C-alpha positions as CSV (number, residue, x, y, z in Angstrom):
1,M,-20.2,-150.5,130.2
2,A,-21.1,-146.8,130.0
3,A,-24.0,-145.9,127.7
4,N,-23.3,-143.8,124.7
5,H,-25.5,-141.1,123.3
6,R,-27.4,-143.5,121.0
7,D,-28.1,-145.8,123.9
8,L,-29.3,-143.0,126.1
9,L,-31.5,-141.6,123.3
10,G,-33.0,-145.0,122.8
11,R,-33.9,-145.3,126.5
12,V,-35.4,-141.8,126.6
13,R,-37.5,-142.5,123.5
14,A,-38.9,-145.7,125.2
15,E,-40.2,-143.5,128.0
16,I,-41.8,-140.7,126.0
17,R,-44.4,-140.5,123.2
18,E,-43.4,-139.4,119.7
19,V,-45.8,-138.2,117.0
20,D,-45.5,-137.5,113.3
21,A,-46.1,-134.2,111.6
22,E,-49.8,-135.0,111.0
23,D,-50.5,-135.7,114.6
24,A,-48.4,-132.7,115.8
25,D,-50.4,-130.4,113.5
26,R,-53.7,-131.7,114.8
27,L,-52.5,-131.1,118.4
28,R,-51.4,-127.6,117.4
29,A,-54.8,-126.9,115.9
30,G,-56.4,-128.1,119.1
31,G,-54.6,-125.6,121.3
32,A,-51.4,-127.5,122.3
33,L,-48.4,-125.4,123.1
34,V,-45.7,-125.9,120.4
35,L,-42.3,-125.6,121.9
36,D,-39.1,-125.0,119.8
37,V,-36.0,-126.1,121.7
38,R,-33.4,-125.3,118.9
39,E,-30.7,-122.7,119.2
40,G,-31.2,-119.1,118.0
41,D,-29.3,-119.5,114.7
42,E,-31.5,-122.5,113.8
43,V,-34.7,-120.6,114.5
44,E,-33.6,-118.0,112.0
45,Q,-34.0,-120.7,109.3
46,G,-37.7,-121.2,109.9
47,V,-40.2,-121.9,112.6
48,V,-43.6,-123.6,113.1
49,P,-46.2,-120.8,113.2
50,G,-47.1,-119.9,116.8
51,A,-44.2,-121.8,118.3
52,V,-42.6,-120.6,121.6
53,H,-38.8,-120.7,121.5
54,I,-36.9,-121.8,124.5
55,P,-33.3,-123.1,123.8
56,R,-32.8,-126.6,125.2
57,G,-30.3,-125.3,127.7
58,F,-32.8,-123.0,129.3
59,L,-35.9,-125.2,129.2
60,E,-36.1,-126.2,132.8
61,F,-35.4,-122.6,133.9
62,R,-38.0,-120.9,131.7
63,I,-40.8,-123.4,130.9
64,E,-43.1,-122.1,133.7
65,E,-43.1,-118.7,132.1
66,F,-45.0,-120.1,129.1
67,A,-46.7,-123.2,130.5
68,A,-47.9,-122.8,134.0
69,D,-50.7,-125.3,133.4
70,R,-49.1,-128.7,133.6
71,E,-52.2,-130.3,132.0
72,R,-52.0,-128.4,128.7
73,P,-50.7,-130.6,125.8
74,I,-47.2,-129.7,124.6
75,V,-45.5,-130.6,121.3
76,V,-41.7,-130.2,121.5
77,Y,-39.6,-130.1,118.4
78,C,-35.9,-129.6,117.4
79,A,-34.2,-130.0,114.1
80,G,-34.3,-133.8,113.8
81,G,-36.1,-135.2,116.9
82,G,-33.2,-135.9,119.3
83,R,-33.1,-132.9,121.5
84,S,-36.8,-132.7,121.6
85,A,-37.0,-136.3,123.0
86,F,-34.7,-135.3,125.9
87,A,-36.7,-132.2,126.4
88,A,-40.0,-134.1,126.5
89,K,-38.5,-136.5,129.1
90,S,-37.3,-133.5,131.2
91,L,-40.8,-131.9,131.0
92,A,-42.4,-135.1,132.1
93,D,-40.0,-135.2,135.1
94,L,-41.1,-131.7,135.9
95,G,-44.8,-132.9,136.1
96,Y,-46.1,-132.0,132.7
97,R,-48.6,-134.7,131.9
98,D,-49.2,-134.5,128.2
99,V,-45.9,-133.9,126.3
100,V,-45.0,-135.4,122.9
101,S,-41.9,-135.1,120.8
102,L,-42.1,-134.4,117.0
103,A,-40.4,-137.3,115.3
104,G,-38.1,-136.0,112.6
105,G,-38.2,-132.5,114.1
106,F,-38.6,-129.4,112.0
107,N,-37.0,-131.1,109.0
108,G,-39.7,-133.7,109.1
109,W,-42.4,-131.0,109.5
110,K,-41.2,-129.3,106.4
111,S,-40.9,-132.6,104.4
112,A,-44.6,-133.3,105.3
113,G,-45.6,-130.0,103.7
114,K,-46.7,-128.4,106.9
115,P,-46.8,-124.6,107.3
116,W,-43.7,-122.8,108.4
117,A,-42.2,-119.3,108.2
118,V,-38.9,-117.6,108.3
119,P,-39.1,-115.1,111.3
120,T,-38.0,-111.6,111.1
121,T,-34.7,-111.4,112.9
122,L,-33.3,-108.5,114.9
123,T,-30.1,-106.8,113.7
124,P,-27.2,-106.6,116.2
125,E,-28.0,-102.9,116.6
126,Q,-31.6,-103.7,117.4
127,R,-30.6,-106.3,119.9
128,R,-28.6,-103.6,121.7
129,R,-31.4,-101.0,121.5
130,Y,-34.1,-103.3,122.7
131,S,-32.0,-105.3,125.1
132,R,-34.1,-104.5,128.1
133,H,-37.2,-105.8,126.3
134,L,-35.4,-109.0,125.2
135,L,-34.8,-109.8,128.9
136,I,-38.5,-109.7,129.7
137,P,-40.1,-113.2,129.2
138,E,-43.5,-111.6,128.2
139,V,-41.7,-109.6,125.5
140,G,-38.5,-111.3,124.4
141,E,-37.4,-111.3,120.7
142,A,-40.8,-112.6,119.4
143,G,-42.5,-109.7,121.2
144,Q,-40.1,-107.1,119.9
145,R,-40.7,-108.4,116.4
146,K,-44.4,-107.9,117.0
147,L,-43.8,-104.3,118.1
148,L,-41.6,-103.6,115.0
149,E,-44.2,-105.1,112.7
150,A,-47.1,-103.2,114.3
151,R,-49.0,-100.2,112.7
152,V,-50.5,-97.7,115.1
153,L,-52.5,-94.6,114.1
154,L,-52.3,-91.7,116.4
155,V,-55.0,-89.1,116.0
156,G,-53.5,-85.8,117.2
157,A,-49.9,-84.8,117.7
158,G,-50.8,-82.7,120.7
159,G,-50.9,-83.1,124.5
160,L,-51.8,-86.8,124.5
161,G,-50.3,-87.8,121.2
162,S,-46.9,-86.3,122.1
163,P,-45.9,-88.6,125.0
164,A,-47.7,-91.6,123.4
165,A,-45.8,-91.2,120.2
166,L,-42.4,-90.7,121.9
167,Y,-42.7,-93.8,124.0
168,L,-44.2,-96.0,121.3
169,A,-41.3,-94.9,119.1
170,A,-38.8,-95.6,121.8
171,A,-40.3,-99.1,122.3
172,G,-39.9,-99.9,118.7
173,V,-43.4,-99.8,117.3
174,G,-42.5,-100.0,113.6
175,T,-45.1,-97.7,111.9
176,L,-46.7,-94.7,113.5
177,G,-49.3,-92.9,111.4
178,I,-50.0,-89.4,112.7
179,V,-53.1,-87.4,111.8
180,D,-53.1,-83.6,112.5
181,D,-53.8,-80.6,110.3
182,D,-52.5,-78.0,112.8
183,V,-49.1,-76.1,113.0
184,V,-46.9,-75.7,116.1
185,D,-47.9,-72.7,118.2
186,D,-46.0,-71.3,121.2
187,S,-49.0,-72.1,123.4
188,N,-48.6,-75.8,122.6
189,L,-45.1,-76.1,124.1
190,Q,-46.4,-76.2,127.7
191,R,-47.6,-79.8,127.2
192,Q,-46.9,-81.0,123.6
193,V,-43.4,-82.4,124.1
194,L,-43.0,-83.6,120.5
195,H,-42.4,-80.0,119.4
196,T,-39.7,-77.4,120.0
197,T,-39.5,-73.6,120.0
198,D,-37.6,-73.5,116.7
199,R,-40.5,-75.3,115.0
200,I,-43.2,-72.8,115.7
201,G,-45.2,-72.4,112.5
202,V,-44.1,-75.9,111.2
203,S,-46.9,-78.5,110.7
204,K,-47.3,-80.7,113.7
205,V,-47.0,-83.9,111.7
206,E,-43.7,-82.8,110.2
207,S,-42.4,-81.7,113.7
208,A,-43.5,-85.0,115.1
209,R,-41.7,-86.9,112.3
210,Q,-38.4,-85.1,112.9
211,T,-38.5,-85.8,116.7
212,I,-39.5,-89.5,116.2
213,V,-36.9,-90.3,113.5
214,A,-34.2,-88.6,115.6
215,L,-35.2,-90.8,118.5
216,N,-35.5,-94.1,116.7
217,P,-34.6,-94.6,113.0
218,D,-36.4,-98.0,113.1
219,V,-39.7,-96.2,113.1
220,Q,-41.5,-95.3,109.9
221,V,-43.6,-92.2,110.4
222,V,-46.6,-91.8,108.1
223,A,-47.7,-88.2,108.1
224,H,-51.4,-87.5,107.5
225,E,-51.6,-83.8,107.4
226,T,-55.3,-83.6,107.3
227,R,-58.3,-83.2,109.5
228,L,-60.2,-86.4,110.2
229,S,-63.6,-86.5,108.6
230,K,-66.3,-88.8,107.5
231,Q,-64.8,-88.8,104.0
232,N,-61.3,-90.0,105.0
233,V,-61.6,-91.8,108.4
234,L,-62.3,-95.3,107.2
235,D,-59.5,-95.2,104.6
236,L,-57.1,-94.0,107.3
237,V,-58.1,-96.5,110.0
238,R,-58.1,-99.4,107.5
239,G,-54.3,-99.3,107.2
240,Y,-53.5,-99.7,110.9
241,D,-53.8,-102.3,113.6
242,I,-54.8,-100.0,116.5
243,V,-56.0,-96.4,116.8
244,L,-54.8,-94.2,119.7
245,D,-57.3,-91.3,120.2
246,G,-55.4,-88.2,121.3
247,S,-58.1,-85.8,119.9
248,D,-59.2,-82.7,121.7
249,N,-62.9,-82.4,120.6
250,F,-66.0,-84.5,120.9
251,A,-66.8,-84.7,117.2
252,T,-63.5,-86.4,116.5
253,R,-63.9,-88.8,119.4
254,Y,-67.2,-89.9,118.1
255,L,-65.9,-90.2,114.6
256,I,-62.9,-92.3,115.8
257,N,-65.2,-94.5,117.8
258,D,-67.7,-95.1,115.0
259,A,-65.0,-95.9,112.5
260,C,-63.2,-98.3,114.8
261,V,-66.5,-100.1,115.6
262,L,-67.2,-100.5,111.8
263,M,-63.7,-101.6,111.1
264,G,-63.3,-103.9,114.1
265,K,-60.2,-102.0,115.3
266,P,-59.2,-101.4,118.9
267,N,-59.5,-97.8,120.0
268,V,-57.3,-96.7,122.9
269,H,-59.0,-93.6,124.3
270,G,-57.8,-90.8,126.5
271,S,-59.1,-87.4,127.5
272,I,-58.0,-84.7,129.9
273,F,-59.5,-81.6,131.6
274,R,-57.6,-79.2,133.9
275,F,-56.3,-81.6,136.6
276,E,-58.2,-84.7,135.6
277,G,-57.8,-87.5,133.0
278,Q,-59.3,-90.8,132.0
279,A,-58.3,-93.7,129.8
280,T,-59.9,-96.9,128.5
281,V,-59.8,-99.3,125.6
282,F,-62.7,-99.8,123.3
283,K,-62.4,-103.1,121.4
284,A,-65.1,-104.3,119.1
285,N,-67.2,-107.2,120.5
286,D,-65.1,-107.4,123.7
287,G,-66.6,-104.5,125.6
288,P,-68.4,-101.2,125.3
289,C,-67.7,-98.5,122.8
290,Y,-67.6,-94.8,123.4
291,R,-71.3,-94.3,122.6
292,C,-72.2,-97.0,125.2
293,L,-70.9,-94.5,127.8
294,F,-71.8,-91.2,126.2
295,P,-74.5,-91.8,123.4
296,S,-74.3,-88.1,122.3
297,P,-72.1,-85.1,122.9
298,P,-72.9,-82.6,125.7
299,P,-74.7,-79.3,124.7
300,P,-72.3,-76.6,123.5
301,E,-72.7,-74.4,126.5
302,L,-71.2,-77.2,128.7
303,A,-68.2,-77.8,126.5
304,P,-65.7,-74.9,126.6
305,S,-63.0,-74.5,124.0
306,C,-59.5,-75.8,124.9
307,A,-58.3,-72.3,125.5
308,E,-61.2,-71.7,127.9
309,A,-60.9,-75.0,129.8
310,G,-57.1,-75.1,130.4
311,V,-55.1,-78.1,131.4
312,L,-52.1,-78.8,133.6
313,G,-49.2,-79.3,131.2
314,L,-48.0,-82.4,133.1
315,L,-51.4,-84.2,133.0
316,P,-51.3,-85.3,129.3
317,G,-47.9,-87.0,130.0
318,T,-49.6,-89.3,132.5
319,I,-52.6,-90.1,130.4
320,G,-50.7,-90.4,127.1
321,L,-48.3,-92.9,128.7
322,I,-51.2,-95.0,130.0
323,Q,-52.5,-95.0,126.4
324,A,-49.2,-96.0,125.0
325,T,-48.9,-98.8,127.5
326,E,-52.3,-100.1,126.6
327,V,-51.3,-100.1,122.9
328,A,-48.1,-102.1,123.6
329,K,-50.1,-104.6,125.7
330,L,-52.6,-105.1,122.8
331,I,-49.7,-105.6,120.3
332,L,-48.0,-108.1,122.5
333,G,-51.1,-109.8,123.7
334,I,-50.1,-109.6,127.4
335,G,-51.7,-108.4,130.6
336,E,-55.2,-107.1,131.1
337,P,-56.1,-104.2,128.8
338,L,-58.5,-101.5,130.0
339,I,-61.4,-103.2,128.1
340,G,-64.6,-102.6,130.1
341,R,-62.7,-100.5,132.6
342,L,-62.4,-96.8,132.9
343,L,-59.3,-95.5,134.7
344,T,-59.7,-92.0,136.1
345,Y,-56.9,-89.9,137.4
346,D,-57.0,-86.8,139.7
347,A,-53.6,-85.1,139.7
348,L,-54.4,-82.8,142.6
349,A,-55.3,-85.7,144.9
350,M,-52.8,-88.0,143.1
351,Q,-55.5,-90.6,143.0
352,F,-56.5,-93.3,140.5
353,R,-60.0,-94.8,140.4
354,E,-61.3,-97.7,138.3
355,L,-64.9,-98.0,137.1
356,K,-66.4,-101.1,135.5
357,L,-68.0,-100.4,132.2
358,G,-70.7,-102.5,130.4
359,R,-72.0,-102.5,126.9
360,D,-75.3,-100.7,126.3
361,P,-77.6,-103.3,124.5
362,A,-79.3,-100.3,122.9
363,C,-76.1,-98.5,121.9
364,P,-76.7,-96.5,118.7
365,M,-73.3,-97.7,117.3
366,C,-72.6,-101.2,118.5
367,G,-76.1,-102.3,119.4
368,P,-78.5,-104.3,117.2
369,E,-79.7,-101.3,115.3
370,A,-76.2,-100.1,114.5
371,P,-75.5,-98.4,111.2
372,T,-73.3,-100.0,108.6
373,T,-71.9,-96.7,107.3
374,L,-71.1,-93.2,108.6
375,D,-73.2,-91.5,105.9
376,E,-76.2,-90.7,108.1
377,I,-74.3,-89.7,111.2
378,E,-73.7,-86.0,112.1
379,Y,-70.6,-85.0,113.9
380,T,-70.9,-81.6,115.5
381,D,-67.8,-79.9,116.8
382,V,-68.9,-78.7,120.3
383,G,-65.6,-77.9,122.0
384,C,-62.8,-80.0,123.5
385,A,-63.7,-80.8,127.1
386,I,-66.0,-80.7,130.1
387,R,-65.4,-81.8,133.6
388,L,-65.0,-85.5,132.9
389,P,-68.4,-87.3,133.2
390,V,-68.5,-90.6,135.1
391,P,-70.8,-93.0,133.3
392,A,-73.6,-94.6,135.2
């Protein structure tokens, strides 16, 4: 006599291990992968925090994207515990050695008073706009939601800030704060692609806002039409997840660095000079800061003004896009950010080089004698660029 669904489920449950909500929560806290095998419309009703969603029909095809280590504990759940039992058996057949099914499923989890949340869902329009992201396993819908919920502060709406802002907006980074106190000048248009000829004389933050909103109405642009200073930098940085340094002078670079160190915020740094550029990521406690590399600014005679130094108009596009990519990686938690690594670019030779960077144990900003405020630090405006120094 052929087995029915109930018989088959009983046989599967006899071959797997089931746990209740208490045990599942302990496994989650201990680092187990929590796997949601429900359908998309069920997920919209609520999820276990941190769970990875793979619909049951795609489990065997996609599990290795999220669980390459077959020794890592896995907790599988569905709505009531049936589909997760079959999923657990399938994972065991694939060689995963420590898989359990949540008895009672998500309904049992909620009844036990365990934490859960209703995820932000994408609208049909957003699903179309970000469809290429949704196809990438490392991004997917969960990653796109992270991008939409992220808050990034761009310091400068100039050469570096322009390409970075455009592509972060296109990618769907939900809030972009832009700090700049300048107006659009015709000499900017050779490289600052956020702005247009008909906006000459308009504030750069307003010009940037118009361009970004026209590109992606999902993005909220917060205009900070001000010059960054000791008096306002901490309040500005506090409201954002990541800072992108597109500044063009040493005083602002040191100010951004010091504020990010004090606030524990990642600082995605870029700088350019004529045909050369460099980019890195300074992240508190995970690598060096800007002052580990360059403890103090160069003397004024070695730092020409931007007008004197010059820059190939194409160069900031390359470096700004590298910065934007690093921001997206940090938001998504994927890849290997440029922490402890300095990427240099020579446009004439079309050559990239990577240098390893280490923390300075005596760094005046992130070392043991680091200040706790900015009050005693002087920030001298000494020009925008020198031939890019390579740290020892």
